[in-house]
C-alpha positions as CSV (number, residue, x, y, z in Angstrom):
1,N,-9.0,2.1,-23.5
2,K,-9.3,0.5,-20.1
3,D,-8.8,-3.0,-21.4
4,F,-5.4,-2.0,-22.6
5,F,-4.2,-1.2,-19.1
6,D,-5.8,-4.5,-17.8
7,F,-3.9,-6.5,-20.4
8,E,-0.6,-4.7,-19.9
9,K,-0.8,-5.0,-16.2
10,S,-1.2,-8.7,-16.5
11,L,1.8,-8.9,-18.8
12,L,4.0,-7.0,-16.3
13,Q,2.8,-9.2,-13.4
14,R,3.7,-12.4,-15.3
15,A,7.1,-11.1,-16.4
16,F,8.3,-9.7,-13.1
17,N,10.9,-11.8,-11.2
18,P,10.8,-11.0,-7.5
19,T,13.8,-11.0,-5.2
20,T,13.9,-11.3,-1.4
21,S,14.6,-7.6,-1.0
22,Y,11.7,-5.1,-1.1
23,E,14.0,-2.3,-2.2
24,G,15.4,-4.6,-4.9
25,N,11.9,-5.3,-6.0
26,I,11.1,-1.6,-6.2
27,K,14.1,-1.1,-8.5
28,G,13.2,-4.1,-10.6
29,A,9.5,-3.0,-10.9
30,I,10.5,0.5,-12.0
31,N,12.9,-1.0,-14.6
32,L,10.2,-3.2,-16.0
33,Y,7.7,-0.3,-16.0
34,M,10.2,1.7,-18.1
35,L,10.3,-1.0,-20.7
36,F,6.5,-0.8,-20.9
37,Y,6.6,3.0,-21.1
38,I,9.2,3.1,-23.8
39,K,7.2,0.6,-25.9
40,H,3.9,2.4,-25.4
41,R,5.0,6.0,-24.9
42,T,2.8,7.5,-27.6
43,K,-0.3,6.0,-26.0
44,V,0.3,6.3,-22.3
45,A,2.2,9.6,-22.2
46,A,-0.8,11.4,-23.7
47,C,-3.1,9.7,-21.1
48,F,-1.0,10.7,-18.2
49,R,-0.4,14.3,-19.5
50,T,-4.2,14.8,-19.9
51,L,-4.9,13.5,-16.4
52,Y,-2.1,15.7,-15.0
53,R,-3.6,18.8,-16.8
54,I,-7.1,18.1,-15.4
55,Y,-5.8,18.0,-11.8
56,D,-3.6,21.0,-12.4
57,L,-6.5,23.0,-13.9
58,L,-8.9,22.2,-11.0
59,D,-6.2,22.7,-8.3
60,N,-5.6,26.2,-9.6
61,A,-9.3,27.0,-10.3
62,E,-11.1,29.7,-8.4
63,L,-13.5,27.3,-6.7
64,K,-14.4,26.6,-3.1
65,E,-12.1,23.9,-1.8
66,K,-15.1,21.6,-1.1
67,I,-16.4,21.9,-4.6
68,K,-12.9,21.4,-6.1
69,K,-12.3,18.2,-4.0
70,N,-15.7,16.9,-5.1
71,Y,-14.8,17.3,-8.8
72,L,-11.4,15.6,-8.2
73,K,-13.1,12.7,-6.3
74,I,-15.3,12.1,-9.3
75,I,-12.3,11.9,-11.6
76,R,-10.6,9.5,-9.1
77,A,-13.7,7.3,-9.1
78,Q,-13.4,6.8,-12.9
79,L,-9.9,5.2,-12.6
80,T,-9.7,1.4,-12.7
81,D,-7.3,-0.6,-10.5
82,S,-5.1,-1.2,-13.5
83,E,-4.9,2.5,-14.3
84,L,-4.0,3.3,-10.7
85,F,-1.3,0.6,-11.0
86,F,0.3,2.4,-13.9
87,I,-0.2,5.9,-12.4
88,R,1.7,4.7,-9.3
89,Y,4.7,3.3,-11.2
90,N,4.8,6.3,-13.5
91,G,5.0,8.6,-10.5
92,M,8.1,6.7,-9.4
93,T,9.9,7.8,-12.5
94,Y,11.2,11.1,-13.9
95,Y,8.3,11.3,-16.3
96,G,5.7,11.3,-13.5
97,D,7.4,13.3,-10.8
98,N,5.4,16.5,-11.4
99,F,2.2,14.6,-11.0
100,T,3.1,13.2,-7.6
101,K,2.2,16.4,-5.8
102,Y,-1.4,16.0,-7.0
103,I,-1.4,12.2,-6.4
104,N,-0.4,12.9,-2.8
105,K,-2.6,16.0,-2.2
106,Y,-5.8,14.4,-3.6
107,N,-4.9,10.8,-2.7
108,V,-5.4,9.7,-6.3
109,I,-4.2,6.1,-5.8
110,K,-6.2,5.7,-2.5
111,H,-8.1,2.7,-3.9
112,L,-5.1,1.0,-5.5
113,P,-5.0,-2.6,-4.3
114,A,-1.5,-2.6,-2.8
115,F,-1.1,-6.4,-2.7
116,D,-1.4,-6.5,-6.5
117,L,1.9,-4.5,-6.8
118,L,4.9,-6.2,-8.4
119,E,6.8,-5.8,-5.2
120,F,4.5,-8.2,-3.4
121,K,4.6,-10.9,-6.1
122,D,6.7,-13.2,-4.0
123,W,3.7,-13.6,-1.8
124,W,0.7,-13.4,-4.2
125,K,2.1,-15.5,-7.0
126,D,0.9,-18.8,-5.5
127,L,-2.4,-17.5,-4.2
128,T,-5.9,-17.8,-5.7
129,Q,-7.7,-14.6,-6.6
130,I,-9.9,-14.9,-3.5
131,E,-6.9,-15.2,-1.3
132,R,-5.2,-12.2,-2.9
133,T,-8.3,-10.1,-2.6
134,G,-8.6,-11.0,1.1
135,I,-5.1,-9.7,1.9
136,N,-5.8,-6.6,-0.2
137,I,-8.9,-6.0,2.0
138,V,-6.8,-6.4,5.2
139,F,-4.2,-3.9,3.8
140,H,-6.9,-1.5,2.7
141,N,-8.7,-1.5,6.1
142,S,-5.4,-1.2,8.0
143,T,-4.3,1.8,6.0
144,R,-7.7,3.5,6.4
145,L,-7.6,2.9,10.1
146,L,-4.0,4.2,10.4
147,R,-5.1,7.3,8.5
148,R,-7.8,8.0,11.1
149,I,-5.7,7.1,14.1
150,L,-2.7,9.3,13.1
151,L,-4.9,12.3,12.9
152,K,-5.3,12.2,16.7
153,R,-2.1,14.0,17.7
154,D,0.0,12.9,20.7
155,S,-2.2,9.9,21.4
156,D,-1.3,6.3,22.4
157,I,-4.0,4.2,20.7
158,V,-4.6,0.5,20.5
159,F,-7.1,-1.0,18.0
160,R,-8.0,-4.7,18.0
161,I,-10.2,-6.6,15.5
162,P,-13.4,-7.3,17.4
163,G,-14.6,-10.9,17.9
164,E,-14.1,-14.0,20.0
165,N,-12.6,-17.4,19.2
166,L,-10.8,-16.1,16.1
167,K,-7.8,-17.7,14.6
168,Y,-6.3,-14.4,13.5
169,G,-6.3,-11.4,15.9
170,F,-5.1,-8.1,14.3
171,E,-3.9,-5.2,16.4
172,I,-2.6,-1.7,15.5
173,K,-0.8,0.3,18.2
174,T,0.5,3.9,18.0
175,K,2.8,5.8,20.3
176,S,2.3,9.5,20.2
177,N,2.0,9.5,16.4
178,Y,5.7,8.8,15.8
179,E,5.6,5.0,16.1
180,V,3.3,2.4,14.7
181,E,3.2,-1.4,15.5
182,I,1.2,-4.0,13.8
183,T,0.7,-7.3,15.5
184,L,-0.9,-10.5,14.2
185,Q,-1.8,-13.1,16.8
186,I,-2.5,-16.6,15.5
187,D,-4.4,-19.1,17.6
188,N,-3.7,-22.4,15.9
189,S,-6.3,-24.2,18.0
190,Q,-9.0,-22.2,16.1
191,K,-10.3,-22.7,12.6
192,N,-10.2,-19.6,10.4
193,D,-13.7,-18.5,9.2
194,I,-12.8,-15.0,8.0
195,M,-12.3,-14.7,4.2
196,E,-9.8,-11.9,4.5
197,Y,-7.3,-14.0,6.3
198,V,-7.5,-17.2,4.1
199,G,-4.3,-16.2,2.2
200,F,-2.3,-16.1,5.4
201,E,-2.9,-19.8,5.7
202,K,-0.4,-20.3,2.9
203,F,2.5,-18.5,4.6
204,S,4.9,-19.5,7.4
205,N,5.2,-17.2,10.4
206,K,8.4,-15.7,9.1
207,R,6.8,-15.0,5.7
208,I,3.9,-13.3,7.4
209,Q,6.3,-11.1,9.3
210,A,8.3,-10.2,6.2
211,L,5.0,-9.3,4.5
212,L,4.0,-7.0,7.4
213,D,7.5,-5.4,7.2
214,C,7.0,-4.7,3.5
215,Y,3.5,-3.4,4.0
216,L,4.8,-0.8,6.4
217,K,7.5,0.3,4.0
218,E,4.9,0.6,1.2
219,T,2.5,2.6,3.4
220,F,4.8,5.1,5.0
221,L,7.5,5.5,2.3
222,Y,6.8,4.3,-1.2
223,S,3.1,4.9,-1.6
224,N,3.7,8.6,-1.2
225,F,6.9,8.6,-3.3
226,G,9.0,9.4,-0.3
227,K,7.4,12.9,0.0
228,F,5.6,12.5,3.4
229,N,8.3,11.0,5.7
230,K,12.1,11.3,5.3
231,K,13.6,7.9,4.5
232,Q,16.6,8.6,6.7
233,D,14.3,9.3,9.7
234,L,12.4,6.1,9.5
235,E,13.4,2.9,11.3
236,F,11.6,-0.3,10.3
237,Y,11.9,-3.2,12.8
238,S,10.6,-6.7,13.5
239,N,10.4,-8.1,17.0
240,P,11.1,-11.8,17.6
241,I,8.2,-14.1,16.9
242,I,6.7,-15.4,20.1
243,T,5.3,-18.9,20.3
244,N,3.4,-20.1,23.3
245,G,1.5,-23.4,22.9
246,N,-1.0,-22.8,20.1
247,I,-0.5,-19.0,20.2
248,C,1.9,-17.3,17.9
249,I,2.5,-13.5,18.0
250,I,4.0,-11.8,15.0
251,N,5.0,-8.1,15.3
252,S,6.4,-5.4,13.0
253,G,6.8,-1.7,13.4
254,V,8.1,1.6,12.2
255,R,9.2,4.7,14.1
256,N,10.4,8.2,13.3
257,T,13.8,8.4,15.0
258,Q,13.4,12.2,15.3
259,G,10.2,11.9,17.2
260,Q,8.3,13.5,14.3
261,A,4.7,12.5,13.6
262,L,4.4,9.8,10.9
263,K,2.4,10.9,7.9
264,I,0.2,8.8,5.7
265,K,-1.8,9.6,2.6
């Protein structure tokens, strides 16, 4: 039942030993998941197969596309955060590869809290649940905004979080759909009053930049199982951190070196 996945997710999160490499953490997370899968194969394999068959049945059904999507959204709405967690890792293995086409097509793991993934443990391990939830909200809102922005083809768009006298100023900038930059401006003369950014208070500027780098890798590469953007065409970069008095500007970005539009699920 659903409690099973909550319990096993907690065990994996406690057992995982993070490294300083996001790619290394991906590999370690998959290895740890495979130990879980082997131990509980008779339980989880049937669950994943059933879910796959439901999506396969509806995808091939002679229904209007709108009705089909509504049914599939209802199914997605029944999945807990912990179930989404395991669906994501299963999709990164041989056993879940067939399901990834439906996960991507119907955005099955849309509501997965990305910051709860094992790959981010080096950041969330020392945070309270409220602090972790806040960063998850920042990530979720950023991904939702990027999805909307990137649909506007060949556009240069800048979005800034509204408000005055804020300690944290968040900005997303796109260049003709093939490059995205995320900037976090920190005004250390201000007190932070926004819950979503409380967790950032625990990190150094370099740690925040590393977190933004990994968020972009997760968003544009690993969350879609490498099916939307070719890994060899993506260049992830970090610009030097700028400090001017009380103001600190942290910037990270990703670009498609072939000038192709970035895709996001």
